[in-house]
N, C-alpha and C positions, 0 to 999 in steps of 0.2 A: 730510945737510942736513935731512931731515924729522925724524929722531929728536931732533936738537938743537933744532928748532923747538918740540917738545913740552915743552921745559924753560923756555920763555920765558913769563913772566907776561903779556906783551902779547897773546899769542894768546888766552888765557883772558879777558882784559879785553874784547877785541873780541867774543868769543862771548857773554860776559855782557851786553854792551850790546845785542846783537841779541836775546837772549832777553828782556831787559827791555822792548824795543820790541814784540816779539811779544805779551808779556803785556799791555802797555798797550792795544794794538789789540784784543785779545780781550776785555779788560775793558770796552771801550766797547760791546761786543755784550751781549745779554741771555742769560740762562740758556737753553740749548737744550732743557731739560726742561720748565720752567714759565714762562719769560719774565721771571723776577725779575732784580734787579740782581746783578752779580758783584762780589765783594770779594776782596782778596788773601788767600791762604791758603798762602803759601810755606813750604817746609820745607827743613831743612838736610840735605845729603848729605855723605858721606865718600868722595868719588871717589878712585880710584887711578890712578897712572900719570903724573900731571902733576908740576909743580915742587913741591918740599917746602915752599917759602916762599910758597905761593899765599895771597892774602888770603881770609879767611873768606867775604866777600860773594860771591865767585865760586863758592862751593860751595852756593849757594842754588838750589833747584829752584823755578822760578816755577810757581805754581799758583793757581787761583781757586776760590771757593766761592760758591754761590748764597746770596743774602741773605734769601730767603723762608723763614720759619720752618718751613713744611711740607715744603720741598724740601731745602735745605742740601747739595745734591750738589756734589761737586768737578767742576771742568772742567779737563781737562788742557790745557796750553799747549805748543805745539811747542817743542822745545829744540835748540839747536845745541850746547850743552854736554853733554847727557846723551842716552843712548839708553834710553828707557823706564826700567825699574827696574835696569838694569845698573849695576854698581859702577864700571866704568872710564869715563873720559871718552870722548865720541863721537870726538874727534880721535885719541885713542890707539888705539881699536879700528880706525878707518879706516886709520891709518898702518901698524899691525901687519899688517892684512889685505893692504894694498897691497904692503908689503915682501915678504910671503910669496907673493903672486900674480904679481909681476913676473917675467917670464921673459926671458932666461936668468939674470939676476942676482938671483933670489929668494934670500931668506935661509932657512936651515934653521930648524926649530922650536927647536932648541937655541940657535942664535944669538939668536933672538927672546926666549927665556926669559932668557938672560944680559943682553941689552940692556935689556929693559923690566921684568924681575922678575915676569913673569907665569908662573904654573905651566903646565906642559905640558898638564895636564888641562883647564885653562881654554882654552888655545889650540886643543886638539882640539875642544872644544865650540863655540868661535867658528867654526872652519873648517867644521864640520858645519852649523851653523845658517845661516851666511851663504852657503854654497855650495848648500844644499839647500832651505832654507825662505825666506830673505830675498828671493831673486830672484823669488818669486811673491807677495810681500807687497804690500799696498796702498801702503805707504810708498814702496817701490821703483818700483812701477808709475806712481805720481804723478810721481816725478822722471824716470823713464825716458822719458815722453812729451815731455820738453823737451830731450832729448839727441840727438845725431847717432848714427848707427849704428856709429860707431867705438868706442863704449863697449860692450864685449862682456859679456854676462851671465855667461859662464863664467869671466871674469877681472874680476868686477864692480868691486871696489874698486881694484884695480891700474889698470885702464883708465879708470875714472872719475876717480881722482885725477890721473892723467897728463893727461887731457883738461882738467881744471880748472887744473892748473899751466901747461899750454900756452897757456891763454887768460887768464892773469893777469899782472899786472906783476911780481910776485915770489912766492916760495914761501908767505909768510904770507897774502897775498891769495888765492892758489889754494886753500890748505887751508881758510880761512874760507869761501870760496865753495862748496867741496865740502860742508862741514858744513851750510851753509845750504840747499843744494840737497837734501840728504838729509832735513833737518828739515822744510822747508816746501814743497819741490818747485819752488822758483824760484831 
């Protein structure tokens, strides 16, 4: 169910709309460094793991730049589509990690490599990072405060995605809610 959902353009359209809304809200604020006006400074990404026919507009990383000549600093906008500078879509990373962490029906690394075309080396890096580093990150701590204790840190993405799917009308809504929760903490 979840791997098939990652091949639907409708998922990425919803996440793009949320990202655009987050950028518009952030743009209404002033530069956190100097108080100057914020302007669009979006840039194109080449994310992996989604549908092959995804429209180019969904591959845009929303970003802002200060309009004051002396400042001109970039302001990052939270993103449901992307995790920082990572190459893979947030939803792909989330689903892959969840499929690996679900017990007892978790998938092997080999099955995930075949299913998503992700190298084994990349999977090992993801597992290490999300199991050892991410659980202590500010991004996770911000989201963690809004969740019940049924979401276990040791099975972070598996139990989180399961929680979101159980509280959503359908799988698409659950996956979008999970991406939003991780991006903005709500």
